[in-house]
C-alpha positions as CSV (number, residue, x, y, z in Angstrom):
1,X,0.2,0.0,0.0
2,X,1.4,3.6,-0.9
3,X,0.0,6.6,0.3
4,X,0.8,9.9,-1.2
5,X,1.2,12.7,1.3
6,X,1.7,16.2,0.5
7,X,4.8,17.9,2.2
8,X,3.5,20.0,5.0
9,X,6.7,22.0,4.9
10,X,8.7,20.8,8.3
11,X,10.0,17.3,8.7
12,X,8.7,17.3,12.1
13,X,5.2,17.9,11.2
14,X,5.7,15.7,8.1
15,X,6.8,12.5,10.6
16,X,3.5,13.4,12.8
17,X,1.5,12.6,9.5
18,X,3.7,9.3,8.8
19,X,3.4,7.8,12.1
20,X,-0.3,8.3,12.4
21,X,-1.0,6.7,8.8
22,X,1.5,4.1,9.3
23,X,0.7,2.7,12.8
24,X,1.6,-0.8,13.1
25,X,1.0,-1.9,9.4
26,X,3.4,-2.3,6.5
27,X,2.5,1.0,4.7
28,X,4.6,3.1,2.4
29,X,4.2,6.6,2.9
30,X,5.3,8.7,-0.2
31,X,6.3,12.7,0.2
32,X,4.7,14.5,-2.6
33,X,5.9,18.1,-3.3
34,X,6.2,20.8,-6.2
35,X,10.0,20.7,-5.2
36,X,10.2,16.9,-5.9
37,X,8.7,16.9,-8.9
38,X,6.9,13.5,-8.4
39,X,3.5,14.5,-9.5
40,X,3.0,11.1,-11.5
41,X,4.0,8.9,-8.7
42,X,1.9,5.8,-8.6
43,X,-0.1,5.8,-5.2
44,X,-3.2,4.1,-3.7
45,X,-4.5,6.9,-1.7
46,X,-3.7,10.9,-1.2
47,X,-3.5,12.9,2.0
48,X,-3.7,16.7,1.4
49,X,-1.6,18.0,4.2
50,X,-1.7,21.2,6.4
51,X,0.7,23.9,6.3
52,X,0.7,27.8,5.6
53,X,-2.2,29.8,3.8
54,X,-3.1,29.4,0.2
55,X,-2.1,32.3,-2.2
56,X,-5.5,34.1,-2.4
57,X,-5.6,34.7,-6.0
58,X,-6.2,30.9,-6.1
59,X,-9.6,31.3,-4.7
60,X,-10.5,34.6,-6.3
61,X,-9.3,37.2,-4.0
62,X,-6.4,39.3,-4.7
63,X,-5.9,40.5,-1.0
64,X,-2.8,39.4,0.3
65,X,-1.9,41.8,3.1
66,X,-4.9,40.4,5.2
67,X,-4.4,40.0,8.9
68,X,-2.0,37.1,10.0
69,X,-1.3,36.5,6.2
70,X,2.1,34.6,5.7
71,X,5.4,36.7,4.7
72,X,5.7,34.5,1.6
73,X,2.9,32.1,-0.2
74,X,3.8,29.1,-2.1
75,X,1.6,29.3,-5.3
76,X,3.7,26.2,-6.7
77,X,2.3,24.0,-3.9
78,X,-1.2,25.1,-4.5
79,X,-0.5,24.1,-8.3
80,X,1.1,21.0,-7.5
81,X,-1.4,19.8,-5.2
82,X,-4.4,21.0,-7.2
83,X,-3.0,18.7,-10.0
84,X,-2.4,15.9,-7.4
85,X,-6.1,16.2,-6.3
86,X,-7.3,16.1,-9.6
87,X,-5.2,13.1,-10.6
88,X,-6.6,11.3,-7.3
89,X,-10.3,11.9,-8.5
90,X,-9.5,10.6,-11.9
91,X,-7.7,7.4,-10.6
92,X,-10.7,6.9,-8.1
93,X,-8.5,6.6,-5.2
94,X,-9.3,7.5,-1.4
95,X,-8.5,11.0,-0.2
96,X,-8.0,12.6,2.7
97,X,-7.9,16.3,3.3
98,X,-6.6,17.8,6.6
99,X,-6.5,21.4,7.7
100,X,-5.1,23.4,4.8
101,X,-5.5,20.5,2.7
102,X,-9.2,20.3,3.7
103,X,-9.4,24.0,2.6
104,X,-7.4,23.6,-0.6
105,X,-9.7,20.9,-1.5
106,X,-12.9,23.2,-1.2
107,X,-11.6,25.9,-3.1
108,X,-10.1,23.7,-5.9
109,X,-13.9,22.5,-6.1
110,X,-15.1,26.6,-6.4
111,X,-15.6,27.4,-2.8
112,X,-13.5,30.2,-1.1
113,X,-12.0,31.2,2.3
114,X,-12.5,33.5,5.3
115,X,-9.0,35.1,5.1
116,X,-8.7,35.4,8.7
117,X,-11.2,34.6,11.5
118,X,-10.6,38.0,13.7
119,X,-9.3,38.2,17.2
120,X,-12.3,36.5,19.0
121,X,-12.5,33.3,16.9
122,X,-8.8,33.1,16.7
123,X,-8.4,33.0,20.4
124,X,-10.6,29.7,19.9
125,X,-8.9,28.3,16.8
126,X,-5.4,29.5,16.5
127,X,-2.5,28.5,18.3
128,X,-0.4,31.4,16.8
129,X,2.9,29.2,16.5
130,X,2.6,28.2,20.2
131,X,3.9,24.6,21.1
132,X,0.6,23.3,21.5
133,X,-2.7,23.4,19.4
134,X,-5.9,24.8,20.9
135,X,-8.8,22.4,21.5
136,X,-12.4,23.0,21.2
137,X,-15.9,20.9,20.5
138,X,-17.3,20.1,17.3
139,X,-21.1,19.1,16.6
140,X,-21.3,16.5,13.7
141,X,-24.0,16.4,11.5
142,X,-26.5,13.5,11.6
143,X,-26.7,11.3,8.1
144,X,-23.0,12.1,7.3
145,X,-20.2,10.3,6.2
146,X,-18.2,11.5,9.3
147,X,-20.9,10.4,12.1
148,X,-20.6,6.7,10.6
149,X,-17.0,7.1,11.2
150,X,-17.0,8.6,14.5
151,X,-20.0,7.2,15.9
152,X,-20.4,10.3,18.1
153,X,-22.7,13.7,17.6
154,X,-20.1,15.8,19.8
155,X,-16.4,15.6,20.6
156,X,-13.2,17.6,21.0
157,X,-10.7,18.6,18.5
158,X,-7.2,20.4,18.5
159,X,-7.2,23.5,16.6
160,X,-4.4,25.5,14.9
161,X,-5.9,27.7,11.9
162,X,-6.7,31.5,11.4
163,X,-8.7,31.0,8.2
164,X,-11.9,29.0,7.5
165,X,-14.2,28.0,4.7
166,X,-16.9,30.4,3.8
167,X,-18.3,29.6,0.5
168,X,-18.8,25.8,0.2
169,X,-17.4,24.0,-3.3
170,X,-19.3,22.3,-5.7
171,X,-20.4,18.7,-4.6
172,X,-19.5,19.0,-1.1
173,X,-21.6,19.2,1.9
174,X,-20.7,20.1,5.5
175,X,-20.3,17.4,8.4
176,X,-19.5,19.2,11.3
177,X,-19.3,22.6,12.7
178,X,-17.7,24.4,15.8
179,X,-19.8,25.7,18.5
180,X,-19.0,29.3,17.1
181,X,-20.5,28.1,13.6
182,X,-16.9,27.4,11.8
183,X,-17.1,24.8,9.2
184,X,-14.8,22.1,10.5
185,X,-15.3,18.9,8.1
186,X,-16.7,18.3,4.5
187,X,-17.5,15.3,2.3
188,X,-19.1,14.6,-0.8
189,X,-22.9,15.6,-0.8
190,X,-23.6,12.4,-3.2
191,X,-21.3,9.8,-2.4
192,X,-22.5,7.2,-5.2
193,X,-20.0,6.2,-7.6
194,X,-17.2,8.3,-6.0
195,X,-14.3,6.9,-4.1
196,X,-13.6,7.9,-0.3
197,X,-13.1,11.5,0.6
198,X,-13.4,13.1,3.7
199,X,-11.9,16.7,5.0
200,X,-11.3,17.9,8.6
201,X,-10.1,21.2,9.8
202,X,-8.3,19.8,12.6
203,X,-5.1,17.6,12.9
204,X,-6.0,13.8,13.8
205,X,-2.3,13.2,13.3
206,X,-1.0,14.9,16.2
207,X,-4.2,14.3,18.6
208,X,-1.6,12.3,20.5
209,X,-0.1,15.6,22.0
210,X,-3.4,15.6,23.9
211,X,-3.5,12.1,24.8
212,X,-6.2,11.7,22.5
213,X,-4.7,9.4,20.0
214,X,-7.6,6.9,20.5
215,X,-10.3,9.7,19.7
216,X,-12.8,8.6,17.5
217,X,-12.0,12.0,15.2
218,X,-8.2,10.4,15.3
219,X,-8.0,6.8,15.4
220,X,-11.4,6.0,13.6
221,X,-10.6,8.3,10.8
222,X,-7.1,6.8,10.2
223,X,-8.6,3.2,10.5
224,X,-11.6,3.9,8.1
225,X,-9.2,5.5,5.5
226,X,-6.9,2.6,5.6
227,X,-9.9,0.2,5.1
228,X,-10.8,2.1,2.5
229,X,-7.6,2.1,0.7
230,X,-7.5,-1.8,1.0
231,X,-10.9,-2.1,-0.7
232,X,-9.7,0.6,-3.3
233,X,-7.1,-1.7,-4.1
234,X,-8.9,-5.0,-4.1
235,X,-11.4,-3.5,-6.5
236,X,-8.7,-2.4,-9.1
237,X,-7.0,-5.9,-8.8
238,X,-10.5,-7.5,-9.6
239,X,-10.8,-5.1,-12.2
240,X,-7.3,-5.9,-14.0
241,X,-7.8,-9.7,-13.6
C-alpha cells in the first residue's frame, strides 16, 4: 500500500502524518511536493496535508495583506497539489484532506475562504505558532459519513488555524461545525460512484499530544481511511484480472 502525502513544510510535522498513517501496518508513505516534482508517482491514496495559507488569487481574492497573512505564499504548492487532487479524482482513489488540505480541496471545487477569523475566534481556533494546539468542541451532522466513522455527535478536537471555509465548493456538504459556526469538516454531498473522501479542519495526526490518539476523530478516521484504501486496491485488482 502506497499513500501519497503532500509535504507540509517541516520534517517534524511531516513525520507526525507518517507515524499516524502507518501505525503498526506495512504501509509506504510517499512524500509529494512541487520541489520533488513527483506528481506522476503511483499511489493508492492521497493525503492533502496542512501548512501555510493558500495564495489568495487561487480562490478569487487579490488581497494578500490581510491580518495574519504569511510573509511569503507558495503558489507552486497550490498548483502542484491541485494537480495531485485532480489526478486522484480521475484515478478514483481515496482522499483525505487535513487543515490546509481540507481548505484547498474546497477551493479547487469552487469554494472560497474567510481569510482571517478575527481576534475573538482566533482565541478559540489558532495557536499562533505556540507549542500546542488549541482545543474546542465540534458538533457532527447526522446522516453524514463522518458520524458513521466517529459514531458520536459531539467531541473535542485540536485546532491550529486562523482561516476557515466560507463558501462551500461544488459537490460538497458540511459534516461538522464548531460551536461558533466555523466549518470543521466536509465530504461528498452525493457519494454514489465516488471514491472515499473526507476533509477535516483539525489535525488527527497530532492529537496524541493531547493524549487523544484513540479519539474517534483521530483513530477512527485513520482506520477507516486505511480500510477504504484496501478496498480500493482490491477492486482495482479485480478489474484488472
